N, C-alpha and C positions, 0 to 999 in steps of 0.2 A: 398464730403465736409467731413472733419474730425471734430468730435466734442471733444471738450476740455473734461478732466476727470471730471470737475464740471458740464459740460452741460450733460455728459453721466450718471451721478449719478442722475441728475435733471430729465433727462428722465426715468430713472429707477423707481425714487420715483413717477412720474406722472403716469406711467403704473399702479403701484401698487395702487395708489390713485383712478384712474379711475376704476379699477377692484372690489376695496373695496367698492366704492360708488353704483355699479351696484349690488354687493351682498347685501348691505344694502337695496336697492330698492326692491330686491326680498324677503328679510326676512320682510320687512314692507308689501309687499302685501300678503305673506303667513300668516302674523298674523292679519288678518281681516281688510287688507288695511287701514293702521293707515295714515290719511291724513297728518297730521302735519309732520310726519317723512318722509313720500314721497315727500312732498312740500319742505322740508328742502334741498333736493337733486337737486332742480331745480333752475335756475336764477329767478329774479322776473318777468321778461318778457318772460319766457320759453313757448314753444309750446309742448303739448302732443298730437300726432297725432295717434290715434289707427284706422284708417280707418273706418270700420263700428261701431267701438265703440264710435267714435265721434273725434271731434278736439277741445281741450281745451287751450285757450291762457291766460297766466299769472299764477303765483303761486297760487293766490286764486281760480280761476276756476279749476285748476288741484287737488286742495286740494278738492274742493267741489265734483268733480266728483268721487274722491276715497272715499269720506264720504257716497256716495249713492250707490256705486257698490257693497258692500258687502252685500246687500240685495238680489242680483242676484247671484253673486259669493260667495257662501256660504263655499266653500273651493277651495284652489288653491295651487298647489305645483310647483313653478317657478324654472325649471332647466335650467340654462343659461350656454351654452358652447361657444366654439370656438371664443374668443375675437380677434378681429384684429384691432389693435390701430395704426392709422396712424396720425402724426403731421404735422399741417399747419405750425406751429412755436411753441415756447415754452409754449404758452397760449391758444392754440386752437388744439382740436384733433377731428377726426371723428372714431367712433368706431362701428364695426358691431359684431352682437352677434347671436346665434341661441337659440331659446326658445322651450323646450318641456314642456308643462303644463298638468298634470291631473288636472281636475277641477270638481267641483259639482256645477251645475247651477240650481237655482231655477226659474221653469216657471209654472205658472197656478197652484201654490200651490204644485207643485211635484218636487222633485229633480232628476236630470239626470246627469249620469256619462258622461263627455266630455273629449276629448283630443285635444289640440291645439298644432300646429307646426306653429312657426313663425320665423321671423327674426327681429332683431332690428337694426335700424340705429340711433345712437346717435351722436349729436354734442355737444361736451363738451367745455367749457371755464374755465380758471383759474381766479377766481375773489378773490382778497385778500388772495391769497395763497391756496384757496380750489377749487378744481375741482367739476364744477356744470354741469348739462344738460342744455343746452339751447333749444335743439330741440330734441325730441324723435319721431321716426317714427315706427310703428308696422307695419311689412307686413305679414299678415297672409297667409299660404299655406294651412291650413285646420283647422277647428274647428267643431268637428264631435261628435255625441253620440257614445260611445263606440261600442254599439251594431250594429249600423249601418256601422261602418268601414269609410275608407276615400278613397277608390280607385275611387269613382265616383265624388269626390269632390275636390281632391288635385290639387293645383295650384303651378307650379314650380317657 
């Protein structure tokens, strides 16, 4: 199937918008997990599925999760790479990303240096001309104390 020039331009603009939204998500997370900013990137009925971090349904629940997570994640550097964007149609896309995140986690009143390696699978939709995440799935490969390493816990 050959796309028209208009459709090709729309596709390129959509790719840029989806990538920009993920970059904003990372920035909001790295700036203290700004709940309203993060929430603005999701549909009203979105699902944020963080596996062992929990599943949160709806924008209010997602915002509440991020409002509380900054007490545990006191520092995070979301380094997101390798975007692969596949379009089901002009208003629906599935995107996969890789995440490498150095983080400081507060547990038992003590800070720990951790390293997270994970993948995201995002289902995005265009609503009123804006690309939003409808479903985010975080698949963790490992999340370890730096001093412990990851050889014993890494999951492919």
